[in-house]
N, C-alpha and C positions, 0 to 999 in steps of 0.2 A: 627691375633692370636686368637683362637678360643678359645671361654669359656665352660664353664659350669656351672648352677646355680644349687646350694642346698637349699633351703628351709625348714624353719621347722616352726613349728606353736606349740604356748604357750598363754596360759590364761596372759594377761595381766593383771587381777583382785589378788585378793589376794590368795596368793598359801604359801603351806606349805612342801617343799619337805624335804622326809623320805628318810634318808641316810642310806639308807640303804647299724718221718723223716730222716728221715735218709736219707742216700746220696742217696739208690738206690731204687725206686721205683714198686709196681709189685701188681700180679693181688687182691692178701688178703687184700692188704693196709695195712698190719705190718708198717699198715698206722697212763652314766652310765644310765642312767635311772631315769628316776627322776620319781618312783611312786610318783605323783602331787597330792595334794586335793586339788581342786579349787572351788573359789565362782563362779557361771557362769558370765562375764562379758566382755567386747570387748577384739580384738583378738591383739595379737602381732604378726611380722613375724621375723624371725630371717634367714640372709644367709649365705651360703659360694659361693663363686667362684671358680671354679674347671680348670683349665689348665691340658685340656688332655695331649697337648703336653709335660708337665711336671709331667706323668703321674699321674694327676688325685690330686696332692696334695692339699687339700683344705686351702683357706686363707675367713675368716670373710671380710663379705664383708654389707653394709651399706641399708637399707629400699629405701632410697630414690636412692641410687647408680644402685641398684637393679634394680629400676623400671624405671630409666632412661633409665637405658641397654639393657630395654626389649620395652623402646618407639621407641629409636633409632636403634632399630634392631641389636643392637653389641649383643645381647642374646635372645637368644629363650629356648620354654619350650623344655626340650629334653622327659619327661615324659606326666601323664595328666597334664595340666594347671591349675591355682589354679588364677582366676582370680580376688578374694576378696584381696590377697595379694600386688595387685597393685591397687585400687580401680580409678574410674575413676572421683569420685567422691570426695567430701574433708566433704563431713558430715558425723556427726558420726553417726553410727549405735548405734540405741538404743541396751541396753542388754536388756537377758532376765533375768527375775524376776521369772521365775516360776518352772525353774532347780533347782533342791536338789542338793547340793556340790557331788562333782562326782568325780570318776578317770579319770584324763583328758590324750587324747590319741592325744601324738605326731605327726602329718602326716606332711608327707614333700611331695616335688615336687623339680624336677631338673627342670635345663635350659641350652643348649646349642646352639654351633650358627650353629647348622645345618638347613639346609632350613626349615622353620614351615610346609610344605607340610608332608615331610618326618619325624617329630619328632611326627606328632599329631594322633600315634599310639593308639591300645587300649589295651596297656601293663599299667597292674597298680606299673609298677617301682616306686619306691618313696628309695628317699635317706637323712642323716641327717649326721651330724656331731656328732660324740663321744663326749659324756656327757663329758669328762673329759679332752679334749683336741679336741680344731680343726684345730688342724694338723696330725691328724692323720689320719687313716682307717676312709672310708663312709661308716655307717651303713644304715640295711635296714628296711624300718617300716612298720607292715603287717596290712590285712586286716582279717577279722573272719570269711568272706563268703564261702560258700558251694566250693567255687574255689582259694581259697586264692590262692594270687604267694608267692614265696619264698622272692621277691624283697621287700614286706610290712614288718615295723618292727614291733615288740608289744613294749609294756610299760613296767616297770618293771625289764628292764633290768640290774637294780645296787639294787633292791631291795634283802633281805633275804629271804629265803625261809622259808613261816609257817610251819616249819616242825611237820609230823601229826597232822596237821588240815583242811587240804582240800579233800576232799571225793575224790575217788577216780573215779568218773564220773563226776568230775571238771577239764576242761582242764586249764593247770595252764598259760594261756594267759596273763595274768597280771603279771605275772616274768620272759617273757623275750620269752618264749617260744611262735613258731608260727606255729597253727593248720593246716595241712593238709585232711582238712576233704576230699579232692575225696578219701583216700586212706580207707575209710570206719572202719576208728578203733578209732570213737572219738576223731578225732584232732592229737594224736599221729601218729609218724611216722614208729614205730614199736610194736608189743606187745609179751613179753614173758614168759608164762607160765614152771615156772622150779619148780625142784623138788631138793633137799639142803641135800646131805649125805657126812657127814667125811668133811666137809668146803669145799663143792666142788661141783658145779652142777653135778644133775648126769644124771637129764634129763631135757631138751628145747622141749617145742611146741607153736613153733610162730602162734599166731595167724592170722585169715584171716578175709576177711571184712566182716563188719558187728557181728565181734567181738570187745570188750572192753578191757580194763583195771580193772581188780578182783582181788580180795583175790589168794596173791601168784604168783603175775603176777610183772615181769619187764616194767616199761612202759618209752617207752626212746620218744623223742621229738626232732624238729627242734629247729634250730636258725637263729637269721637275717643272711645275708650276711655280714662276717665279724668275726661272732663269732661262735663257737661251743659247743654242748654239755657239761656240768663238771660234770658230773656226772653217775657214774657208782661201781659197787660195788668190794669189794675185790676179792668174791667169784666169780671165773671164773667156767668156761666148765671143766669137765676131762677130753677130749681130745681132749682140745685145741677152743675149741666154745668161743665167746665172749655172754657177758651180758650187757647191758647198762640201764641206764635212772631212773624212780624214783619208789620205789618200794611198789606197794597197798598192805598194811598190815591192818587188823581187817577195813578196809571200810577208810582208809583213805593215802595219800602221804605222804612216807618219803624221805628224800633223803638221797644218797649211799654214798656220797664222799663228807661231809661235809671236810672235812682235808684241800682237794684240794679248795673247794669253796663251802658259804652258798648261792650263788645265782643258778639257774639251769644255763646260758651263760655265759662263759668266753673270752676274746678275743684272737682271733693267734698274731702271731707275728707281720702281717698288711707286706704290698709291695708289695703285688702280688694282681693283676688285670685284668681284661680280657673287652676288648674292642671289641666290635661288630659293626663294617664298611657294614654288609650285611644291606636287605631290611626285611631281617626276623629276628624272636626270633630264639634263640638258648637255647635251656633244657642243663643246665649243673646238672650234678646226682649227690652228693656226698655222698659214701659208709655210711650207718648207724653203723657206729664201735664205742666202742665197742656196740652191739649190734646185729639185725637181718643182719646186712653184708650184706640188700641189700642196693640196691642205690636212697633212698626214699629222701636225704636229696636237694629239689630243691635249684635251682637259675637260672632264667631266665635272660639271655644276650639278653637285648633289643636292639630291631634292632633301626638303623640309628645313632649310635655312643655313644650309653650306654655304660658308665666305670663302672662297681663293683667289688667290693673287692672279692678277692676270699679266703676264710678262710685256714691260713696256722699254723699248730698249731707248738709247741715249744715240742720235742722229749724228753727233758728233764723233763718237765712237765707232759706231757700228758701219754695219754694211757699203761702199757709196755705192751707185748705181750710174754709173758715166757720166762720173762728178755729182750726183742727185743724193742725197743722202734718203737714205727710206726710213718707213714704219714698218709695224707689223700688223698682219691683216688678219680675221679672223671670220670662221663662217661660223653664222647661229645656228645649227637643227631645230626643226621642231625637238619637241616635246619629247621624252620616250623612246629617243633616236638614241641608239649605241654609238657610243665610240665605235666601233670596231665595224659599224655599219656606216655610220657618220663621217668617217674622220679618214675618208679615201676616197680618187675619184670616180665620180657617178659616171652615169650616162644618160641622164635626163629623162627615165622614165617615172623618177620622184623627186620631190625635193630633196634633195640630201647632198650632203660632202660639196662639190664646186656645185650646186645648184642649190643649197641651201637658200634659204629666203630673205637671212639678214646677212649683213658684214658689219663687222664692228675694228676699227682703227684706232690703232693707239700709237704714242711717238712722242720723245722730249728734244724739245727744239729751242731755241731762240729764249731760252729760260724760262719754261711751261711747258708741262705737259698739255699733250692737245689729244683727246677724245671724238669720237666719231659711233654714230652708225649710219647706216644708210641699206636701203633695199637693194636685191642683189641684183641690179640691175644693169644690164640689159640681157641677161645669162637668162634668170629666169623672172617670172611676176608674180611668182608664189606670196599669198601671203606665209606669215608667222601665226601657228596659233599659242601666243603668248604674247602679254606684253612685256615691253622692257621700257626702263627711265633711267637715266643717269642724275645724279644728286651726289652731292659733297662738301668738304670744306673745301673753301674759296672757290669751287664751282664760279664760273663768271656767269652760268648761262643754266639752267636746270633745262633738261628734254626729254620727253617723251614718246613714245610710238604706241599705236594701237592693238598691232600686230596686222593690219587691214592697210598699211597704205599710206596714212595718215600721220604727220610727226607734229609733238606740239612744243612751244617752250611756253613762258610764264605769259607772251599776248596773246597766246591762242594758238589755233591752226599756223602751223608752216605751211606757207602755199606754193614756196618758190624750191626747186630741189627735191630732191627724193632722201632727204637726211637731216641730219644736225652733227654740227660739229661745234664743241664748245673745249675748256681748254681752264687748268688751273694752275698756281706759279708755285714754286718753291716750300715745301712743309705744309702746303695742301693735300687735298688727295678727294676720289674720285671713286663713286661705285657702281655698278650697272646692274641693277635691280629687275630679278627675272619676277613678274608674277599671270596668275591665270587671264585675268580681267583688266582691262584700260582701268574696269572701275577700281576695281583693290589694287591697282598701281597708283590711282591719286592719292586715297588713303596712305600710300607708305612712304610716297615720293616728304 
C-alpha cells in the first residue's frame, strides 16, 4: 500500500498558544493555527501518514515510526525533504540562545512511496494537518519569497485579525493570508479602489502591478489550500460586480465581514482533493470571488503523486450574489505552466489564466458536495494536454475527460454539453485525477 507522510515542525520549548455551490457551476463562479510565541530551543516534529488510496485521509504517526518507514523505504519524501526530521545522529542539538522570542512559523513537508528520483522535485509544496483535527483536510503552509507558492502555508490561521491596527502597507501573512508577490500588488491577490454611493459601490477601479493597498481600497488575499477568504463587505457593486477583502481606511486595515469570522481565512467543507500522477506540476487557479473575479488564487498540483485539498465553499454560509448561492471556480492550465504565469489574467495569446483549457467547479449545497469539470468555452476552444477524471467514495457517477473535448461516464461518451457534473453525500469524498494520457487515466480510475 502506498502512503504519503505529512510533517509539521513546531518548537519544543516554552510555547504560548493564543486562541484566537450550488449544483451547477458556470463561468462567473456564482461561485487553526496557532499563533505561537516561542522561546527558541530544540525542535520537535509531528507526522501524519496519508494513504492516497483512501483519498488522502490523514492519520497521526509517531516520529519513530515515520523515520523507520523512511529508512526502510516504505515512505519517501513527496515534496522537499527535511533531513533534520530524522537525524542520523542521536546527539542533542545545541539550543539557540541569542534569538528573541518570536512568532513560530509551522513548516511542513510530505513523504510518499513514489520513487525518490521522481519525488525530489523543485516544488515548494508542503502540507500540515488541521490544527483542530488530525483527520480532516490537509493544509498548505506558505513561504514569503517573491515567488511564493500557493502550497506553502501561513501561520495565524485561527488568530483573530486585529481590526484597525495593521497599516495598509503591511500584508497580513501572520494571520493566515498567503502573499502572491509575483502579482506586483504587495502580496495581495487583487486590489479594488471603490466609490460608494447610497450603500452601493458605484465605481470600481482595479489596481495593476506596481500599485497597492491604499485608502479607499478593498484589498483581497489568498489563503492556504483547503481554506478560503472570509472577508467581503455587504456593500457590493451596483451593477452586479463583486468586491472583497479587507478595507483600507485612514491608513489601517479593517475586517469587512466580522459576523462570518474575525479571522481572514475559513475552511471549506473538505472532502475534495486533486492528485497529479504526471511528471510535471499543474497550476490550478481559483477565481478571486468576491473580488476582482480574476483567477489569481493559486494551487500547485505537484508532480509524481502530489495530493492537495481543493477548497469547497458551503453555499449556506459563503458569499451570496444577488440572492444566489455561489460555488468555487478553478481554471486548470496545461501541465508545466507555473502558477506565476498561469494564475493571473491572460491576453488570449496562449491558453493560460482565464484562457486555460479546463474549468472545475466545486460547492456544497442541499446536503451534497457538487463537483464538475467543463471546457472553458466559449472563452477558448483549446484542448488540455492531459486527461482528468473524477472518482471517490460515494461519488454518484464517475467522470473522465480525455483532454481533447470528449467527456465520459460509466455509460460511455457524454454526447450533450461540454462537461459533466457529479456529487457525493456527507461522509463521502472525491478526487480529481490528473494523468498523462486517457489510457493511463482509465487504469487509475
